[in-house]
C-alpha positions as CSV (number, residue, x, y, z in Angstrom):
1,K,-4.4,17.6,5.0
2,V,-3.5,14.8,2.3
3,R,-4.3,12.7,4.8
4,E,-8.0,13.7,5.2
5,N,-9.1,14.9,2.4
6,P,-9.6,12.4,-0.8
7,I,-9.5,15.5,-3.7
8,L,-6.3,16.5,-2.8
9,K,-5.3,12.6,-2.4
10,F,-7.1,11.9,-6.6
11,F,-4.9,15.4,-7.6
12,V,-1.8,14.3,-5.7
13,V,-1.9,11.0,-7.4
14,A,-2.6,12.6,-10.6
15,V,0.2,14.7,-10.3
16,T,2.3,12.0,-9.8
17,C,1.4,10.3,-12.8
18,Y,1.9,13.5,-15.3
19,G,5.9,13.6,-13.1
20,M,6.3,10.4,-14.1
21,A,5.2,10.2,-17.0
22,T,7.2,13.4,-18.1
23,F,10.1,12.3,-16.7
24,E,10.0,8.8,-18.9
25,G,9.2,10.2,-22.0
26,P,13.0,11.5,-22.4
27,L,14.7,8.8,-21.4
28,L,12.8,6.9,-23.5
29,A,13.7,9.3,-26.1
30,T,17.2,8.4,-26.5
31,K,18.3,5.6,-28.4
32,T,20.6,3.9,-25.9
33,L,17.6,3.7,-23.4
34,N,15.1,3.2,-26.9
35,K,17.1,0.3,-28.0
36,I,16.6,-1.8,-24.4
37,G,12.5,-0.5,-24.1
38,H,11.2,-0.5,-26.9
39,F,10.3,-3.9,-27.3
40,T,9.0,-4.0,-23.6
41,D,5.8,-3.2,-21.2
42,W,7.5,0.0,-20.3
43,V,6.5,2.3,-23.4
44,I,3.1,0.1,-22.8
45,G,3.9,1.6,-19.0
46,H,4.6,5.1,-19.9
47,V,1.7,5.3,-21.6
48,H,-1.0,4.3,-19.6
49,I,0.5,6.5,-16.3
50,G,0.3,9.1,-18.6
51,A,-3.0,8.6,-20.2
52,L,-4.7,6.7,-16.9
53,G,-2.7,7.8,-14.5
54,W,-3.2,11.7,-14.7
55,N,-6.3,12.1,-16.7
56,G,-8.3,8.9,-14.7
57,F,-7.2,10.1,-11.1
58,M,-7.7,14.4,-11.9
59,D,-11.1,13.4,-14.0
60,F,-12.0,11.6,-10.6
61,G,-10.4,13.5,-7.8
62,M,-12.8,17.0,-9.9
63,I,-16.1,14.7,-9.6
64,Y,-15.3,14.2,-6.2
65,Y,-15.1,18.0,-5.6
66,L,-17.9,19.0,-8.3
67,V,-20.8,16.6,-7.3
68,P,-20.8,17.9,-3.7
69,I,-21.1,20.8,-4.5
70,M,-23.7,19.9,-7.9
71,W,-26.1,18.2,-5.5
72,R,-25.4,20.3,-2.3
73,T,-24.8,17.2,-0.5
74,K,-21.6,15.7,1.6
75,L,-19.8,12.7,0.5
76,W,-21.5,9.6,2.0
77,S,-17.8,8.4,3.6
78,V,-15.1,9.7,3.4
79,K,-13.3,7.4,5.0
80,L,-14.6,5.1,1.8
81,A,-13.8,8.6,-0.3
């Protein structure tokens, strides 16, 4: 069902990004990993996967859900979605 529904695809990726950011947060808070990764792109990637991945994909999933309801139409192409 996830392969056929573009809305579910966005939500699955959003929840995956949220899970990754939630898992990385406590890891980066430990002293040993903080010493290793503090001045690397890992911290920047962690913030971006949380902010852009979770929020962005969730927003687009909601847009893909709401726009057809609001304008009473179907998506022009499910394959392009």
